[in-house]
Residue, then its C-alpha position, 0 to 999 in steps of 0.5 A: m894349183t889346188i885340186m879337189r874331188q867329190g865323187d865324179v866332180l873335179i874342182l880345179q882352182v884357176d887364176e881367171i875365168p874365161e870371158d863371155l860365159k853365161k850364168v847357169p840358172r839355179d835349180n830350185g834355188r841351188v847351184i848344182l855342179a852335177y847330178g849323180e846318174v845312179t842316185g840322182y843326188a846332187h853336188a850342190v854349192l852353198g854360199d855366195v857363188e856364181l856358176l858359169a858356162a859357155d854352154i849351159a846344157d853342158m855339165n862337163e866344163r863349168f866355172l865357179r866364182v866364189e865370193q865368200e867361203a862356200q861349201i860343196v855338199h852331197e848326200e853320200h860324200g864329205t863336204i868340201t869347203l872352198p875359199p874365195g876364188n875361181y874354180r874350173i868344174g869338170r867331170q872325172v873320167e876313168y880308163t879301162p882297156e875297152e874305153i875312157r868313160r866318165v865316172a858314175d856317181 
């Protein structure tokens, strides 16, 4: 299994995408995986892709179908190149003795 990270976004390659998901609409023409809470910058995907989710408002678990090589870009992180395939998109969490919290980017 291929695992990639960009800031607070976790990308896992999967064999299949679950059925009955809804297509997430583009934001001003861009496919957005997540927005940074601190900067407002976006983890955006460039290429022939489709972002899917059971709940469009939930940014914690989404799936990405990549038809041709695509790139994930962000203003503060290096570009990630994705080969064609299916990916589960999640948010990274960190553990402290006080709580488990989502990583802030």
